[in-house]
N, C-alpha and C positions, 0 to 999 in steps of 0.2 A: 243383229245391234240398230239402234234409234241416231240418228244422224239430224240435230237440229240445231239456227244458230243464229244468228242475225246478219249483218254486213263487215260486222269486226268482230265479230265471235264465234265458234266451233263447238259443239260438244256432242260429244261420241259416249253414246251411254252403252256398254258390252252388254249389258242382262245378266251380271253375274257378281254385278252388288260392284263396280269399278267404273268411274264415270269418268272420263278425259278430256279435258278442256283447255281449250290457246285461245291466242289471240292469231287475227290474217287480215285478209280483205279478199274481197272478191272482182275477180280478174275482167276483160270483155271477153262473153261466149258463158260466164257463169262457170268458173272455174273458181276455186278458194288457193288462196295462196296463204297454210302458217308456218309462223315467224316461232319457228322449234324453240328457242330461247324463253317464249311465254306455254309451254305445256305444262296444263300442274298436274299432272302424274305421268312419271314416267320410269319402270319396268320394265329389267333384260327383258322378262318374260314377251310381252307385247309391241318388245321393238321390229319383229319382222312385222306386225302389224300395220303400224306406223312407217318404218318402207313403204309400202306394199300402196299407201294414201297417200304418203308423200312424193313415189315413183325419188324412192334412191338406192343405193344399191352397196 
């Protein structure tokens, strides 16, 4: 997996033909917060992946 981004967006290249793009912002300490409603690709099979990245259950 490749992760690239800017101060306001992030892109996850899953290296299997799928790319996930989302908007967010960098917090103090270098952590990035993703706005869930800005995620461009959302499929159930990647729900676990997103939840692990976003820290949700």
